[in-house]
NUVOTOR-278284 format. One line per 3 residues: number of its first residue (from 1); their letters; for each residue x, y, z of C-alpha. Coordinates in steps of 0.1 Angstrom, whole numbers. Layout:
<sites>
NUM) A) X/Y/Z; ...
</sites>
This chain:
<sites>
1) XXX) 25/-560/244; 10/-530/226; -13/-533/196
4) XXX) 14/-518/173; 37/-547/182; 12/-575/174
7) XXX) 23/-595/144; -4/-605/120; 3/-632/94
10) XXX) 0/-619/59; -19/-642/34; 1/-653/4
13) XXX) -26/-639/-18; -16/-604/-6; 18/-606/-23
16) XXX) 2/-619/-55; -21/-589/-54; 8/-565/-61
19) XXX) 11/-581/-95; -20/-563/-107; -6/-527/-103
22) XXX) 29/-538/-113; 16/-554/-145; -8/-525/-154
25) XXX) 20/-500/-147; 44/-518/-170; 18/-520/-198
28) XXX) 9/-483/-194; 46/-473/-195; 53/-494/-226
31) XXX) 22/-481/-244; 29/-445/-234; 65/-447/-245
34) XXX) 53/-459/-279; 24/-434/-284; 17/-406/-259
37) XXX) -15/-395/-276; -37/-426/-273; -68/-421/-252
40) XXX) -68/-458/-243; -36/-453/-224; -58/-436/-197
43) XXX) -75/-469/-191; -43/-486/-183; -31/-458/-161
46) XXX) -64/-459/-141; -61/-496/-137; -26/-491/-124
49) XXX) -34/-461/-102; -65/-475/-85; -51/-511/-80
52) XXX) -20/-495/-65; -41/-474/-41; -61/-506/-32
55) XXX) -29/-526/-24; -15/-496/-5; -46/-495/17
58) XXX) -44/-532/23; -7/-527/33; -15/-499/57
61) XXX) -42/-519/74; -19/-549/75; 6/-529/97
64) XXX) -19/-527/125; -4/-493/132; -34/-474/146
67) XXX) -20/-439/143; -10/-445/107; -44/-461/99
70) XXX) -63/-431/115; -42/-405/96; -45/-422/62
73) XXX) -82/-429/68; -89/-393/77; -71/-381/45
76) XXX) -91/-406/24; -124/-395/40; -116/-358/35
79) XXX) -107/-365/-1; -140/-383/-7; -159/-354/9
82) XXX) -141/-329/-13; -150/-350/-44; -186/-353/-32
85) XXX) -189/-315/-27; -175/-309/-62; -200/-334/-77
88) XXX) -229/-319/-59; -219/-283/-67; -206/-290/-103
91) XXX) -235/-271/-120; -230/-240/-99; -192/-242/-103
94) XXX) -196/-244/-141; -221/-214/-141; -197/-194/-119
97) XXX) -169/-201/-143; -192/-191/-172; -199/-158/-155
100) XXX) -161/-151/-152; -155/-160/-188; -184/-138/-199
103) XXX) -169/-108/-181; -133/-114/-194; -136/-130/-229
106) XXX) -156/-125/-261; -192/-138/-260; -187/-165/-286
109) XXX) -203/-199/-287; -170/-216/-279; -167/-195/-247
112) XXX) -201/-205/-234; -196/-243/-231; -195/-242/-193
115) XXX) -227/-221/-193; -245/-247/-215; -232/-276/-195
118) XXX) -241/-261/-161; -276/-252/-173; -280/-287/-188
121) XXX) -270/-304/-155; -296/-283/-136; -325/-284/-162
124) XXX) -324/-317/-180; -332/-339/-150; -362/-317/-143
127) XXX) -373/-319/-179; -369/-357/-179; -390/-359/-148
130) XXX) -418/-338/-162; -418/-358/-195; -416/-391/-175
133) XXX) -449/-383/-158; -467/-380/-191; -455/-412/-208
136) XXX) -461/-449/-203; -439/-468/-178; -419/-487/-204
139) XXX) -410/-454/-222; -402/-438/-189; -379/-467/-181
142) XXX) -362/-464/-215; -358/-426/-209; -339/-434/-177
145) XXX) -317/-462/-191; -305/-449/-225; -295/-413/-215
148) XXX) -277/-426/-184; -257/-451/-206; -248/-423/-230
151) XXX) -237/-399/-201; -216/-427/-186; -200/-434/-219
154) XXX) -192/-398/-226; -180/-392/-190; -158/-424/-192
157) XXX) -139/-411/-223; -137/-376/-208; -121/-390/-177
160) XXX) -95/-408/-199; -89/-377/-219; -84/-356/-187
163) XXX) -61/-383/-173; -39/-382/-204; -40/-345/-207
166) XXX) -26/-341/-171; 0/-368/-177; 11/-351/-209
169) XXX) 19/-320/-190; 48/-339/-174; 66/-341/-207
172) XXX) 101/-327/-202; 120/-330/-235; 158/-331/-233
175) XXX) 178/-300/-242; 190/-314/-275; 163/-303/-299
178) XXX) 170/-292/-335; 137/-276/-341; 111/-259/-319
181) XXX) 77/-254/-336; 55/-227/-322; 18/-231/-332
184) XXX) 0/-200/-343; -32/-184/-331; -53/-154/-341
187) XXX) -37/-119/-342; -52/-89/-325; -61/-59/-348
190) XXX) -49/-79/-377; -11/-77/-369; -5/-79/-332
193) XXX) 5/-109/-311; -22/-117/-285; -13/-124/-249
196) XXX) -22/-161/-254; 0/-163/-285; 27/-144/-267
199) XXX) 27/-171/-240; 34/-197/-266; 62/-178/-282
202) XXX) 79/-170/-248; 76/-206/-237; 94/-218/-268
205) XXX) 119/-190/-265; 126/-199/-229; 134/-235/-240
208) XXX) 156/-222/-268; 176/-200/-244; 179/-227/-218
211) XXX) 192/-252/-243; 216/-226/-258; 230/-218/-224
214) XXX) 234/-253/-212; 242/-273/-244; 255/-245/-267
217) XXX) 232/-260/-294; 210/-234/-310; 177/-248/-323
220) XXX) 157/-235/-352; 124/-220/-341; 96/-224/-366
223) XXX) 66/-201/-362; 37/-217/-379; 5/-198/-389
226) XXX) -10/-185/-421; -29/-153/-427; -66/-152/-417
229) XXX) -93/-132/-435; -92/-104/-408; -53/-103/-406
232) XXX) -30/-80/-425; 1/-102/-420; 6/-140/-417
235) XXX) 6/-152/-381; 40/-170/-386; 56/-137/-397
238) XXX) 42/-117/-368; 53/-144/-344; 88/-144/-358
241) XXX) 91/-106/-355; 78/-108/-319; 104/-135/-310
244) XXX) 133/-115/-326; 123/-85/-305; 125/-107/-274
247) XXX) 160/-120/-281; 158/-147/-308; 187/-144/-333
250) XXX) 171/-138/-368; 191/-166/-384; 175/-191/-360
253) XXX) 139/-183/-368; 117/-194/-397; 82/-184/-405
256) XXX) 58/-209/-419; 30/-188/-434; 6/-211/-452
259) XXX) -12/-232/-426; -48/-226/-415; -53/-255/-391
262) XXX) -33/-273/-365; -28/-303/-388; -14/-280/-415
265) XXX) 8/-264/-388; 24/-298/-384; 24/-308/-421
268) XXX) 40/-276/-434; 64/-273/-406; 75/-309/-412
271) XXX) 80/-300/-449; 104/-272/-438; 122/-295/-415
274) XXX) 126/-322/-442; 143/-295/-464; 167/-286/-436
277) XXX) 203/-298/-431; 196/-322/-402; 189/-357/-413
280) XXX) 174/-372/-382; 161/-341/-364; 148/-339/-328
283) XXX) 117/-317/-327; 93/-304/-302; 62/-282/-306
286) XXX) 48/-255/-283; 12/-246/-278; -10/-238/-248
289) XXX) -11/-265/-221; -48/-274/-227; -40/-279/-264
292) XXX) -9/-301/-262; -26/-335/-262; -47/-329/-293
295) XXX) -18/-311/-311; 2/-342/-304; -25/-362/-323
298) XXX) -21/-339/-353; 17/-342/-352; 13/-380/-353
301) XXX) -12/-377/-381; 13/-355/-401; 41/-381/-396
304) XXX) 60/-357/-374; 78/-373/-345; 75/-345/-319
307) XXX) 63/-341/-283; 47/-309/-271; 53/-285/-242
310) XXX) 26/-262/-230; 25/-225/-222; 5/-213/-192
313) XXX) -32/-205/-197; -54/-184/-174; -71/-207/-149
316) XXX) -106/-192/-155; -102/-201/-193; -92/-237/-188
319) XXX) -127/-254/-182; -141/-240/-215; -109/-248/-233
322) XXX) -106/-283/-220; -143/-291/-228; -138/-277/-263
325) XXX) -107/-298/-268; -125/-329/-257; -154/-323/-281
328) XXX) -129/-319/-309; -112/-352/-300; -146/-370/-296
331) XXX) -157/-358/-330; -124/-371/-346; -138/-406/-339
334) XXX) -174/-398/-345; -183/-430/-364; -169/-453/-336
337) XXX) -188/-433/-310; -220/-433/-331; -217/-471/-334
340) XXX) -213/-473/-296; -243/-450/-290; -265/-470/-314
343) XXX) -255/-502/-296; -265/-486/-263; -298/-476/-279
346) XXX) -305/-512/-289; -293/-525/-255; -317/-501/-236
349) XXX) -346/-512/-257; -337/-549/-251; -335/-542/-213
352) XXX) -370/-526/-213; -384/-554/-234; -370/-580/-209
355) XXX) -386/-562/-180; -419/-562/-199; -415/-599/-207
358) XXX) -407/-607/-171; -437/-588/-159; -417/-561/-141
361) X) -432/-533/-162
</sites>
């Protein structure tokens, strides 16, 4: 009898193990359905995803099917090798991206985040090593524990943010919307729609046209953006004119021209919607893909029940944009994070003190 035909009894605990991914998946689905812009949802998704992979691996090994085990094992090893290569080369990848952004975008502080991060990854360990050689052993131990705790904490929440940002991209609202809000961005030369802003408008217009063609239900498009100090017209008006030129019927476009921030985009657009004829409107908003998750947070804060769809963004621009979005989200909860970091500071001192007390330092 071949090895593939050998029957191996499966322990009863194996079947109970599947309750972990099933339970985590149900909890994540319920929480995500209620609130799509909670970072803690990423924890539940990760618990579901990794427990599912664990049980899947156990199932594959349990088949005793050697070709299947070899193929899946090879894929897993290659995946780990790819992750390892990215981890080892992350500083150089960030610097490479910074060089591309430097050539193609303006040299602003916001566009140099990958440069600073890449240099930090390369330089800070060396600086810490040099300083560590000139301080006492307890201080050196504390300098190892505390920064690593902070880095792990920040990386943990960044991973959850990245998880939820990716999941949010799979939001496909039904073709039954009453309002489509397009969020503004800066104008070129004071009155011209930029390529980035044009992507947002065309993404919203594509949804409008698809809904009109399939459901015969014309939505109202709200173009939201006020007038900046270097602009000669409000962004909302310039966006509306651009959309009309690209096929939007004038009667189905509104310009919101007071807002200066994303939160105001949502608040003032909601005020227009509340004045409209639809009593229980269905609404979506459009922005660039990297901005959808944080914009959803502002929609929730404004009391606007709306999910977002994202317009395409140039790939070279994404790393900087995603880091910038994460920093903005992190700062939104700065007091909670400050409390966590202070707790880690106290914990690291306590750990060093215990090592001294036990004679290990």
